[in-house]
N, C-alpha and C positions, 0 to 999 in steps of 0.2 A: 474781096477788097483786093485791090491794085497792088499794093506791096506784098501779099501772097503769090501772087500770080508770078512776079518778077524773081522771088525768091527761090520759085520752083524751077526756074528756067536753067539750063545749063550755062554755069559762070563763065565768063571771058575777060581775058583783061591780065596785064600784068600784076594787079594790085597786090595780090596773096603772095606772089615770090617778093614782090618789094617789102610788103610788110614783114616776111619773115626773115629777110636779110639783114633790114633794119634791127628786128628783134635780137636777133645774135648778136648786133653791133652792142645795142645797149647793153644788153647781159655782160657782156666782156668788160665794158665800161664800169658794170654796177658795183659799188663800194659801200659794205654795209657801213663803215664808219663815217662815210661822208654823208650817203643818201637815207632816208625814213623807210622808204620802201620800194619795191618793183612796181612802178606804175607809169603807164604811157597812155596819154590823150590821142585821141584820132580827131584832129579839129579839118571841119572842111564846109563846104557849104552845104546847104539841105538838096539831098538828091545824088549827092556827089557817087553814093556806095560806101560809105564808111560802115554801116551795119552788116551788109553782104559780104564786104574784105574780109571784115573780121569774122564774120559766121563762117566763112569758107575756109580760113584758116584754123579755127576753132575743130572743124572737122576731118583737117587733117594731122592736128596735134601730134598723134603717134608715129605717124608715119613720117612726119618729117623732123622727126627727135626732137620736138618740143615739148614740154612738159607742163606750160604755164596754164592759168585759168583765164578765161576774158571773159568779161563783163559787159554788156552794151546797155546804157541805161536811158532810158526814155522818158518824157514826162507823163505817159499814159501805159497802163497794162494794157490796152487796146492793140497797141500795136505789136506786145510781145505776145499776144495772144495768135496775133495774124500770122506772125512768122514761126510759131511753134516752141517758142521761148518756155 
């Protein structure tokens, strides 16, 4: 499947760094008295690389000092199988 081929290529671009920095800002802003939970939506057009950037950051979680769990939801499990989730 094409998606699987793309996920196996070396990641390029600043998306992971941007997401990591954004998560740190959001974690500093989090207030359990105001917010229900620590949830961030990643929204963008189809094919923009949302799943890939989150998957790449998840691979680096321990290395960058984050301990959060990321879940990427798709309408079918076929996509999840193709990227090894």
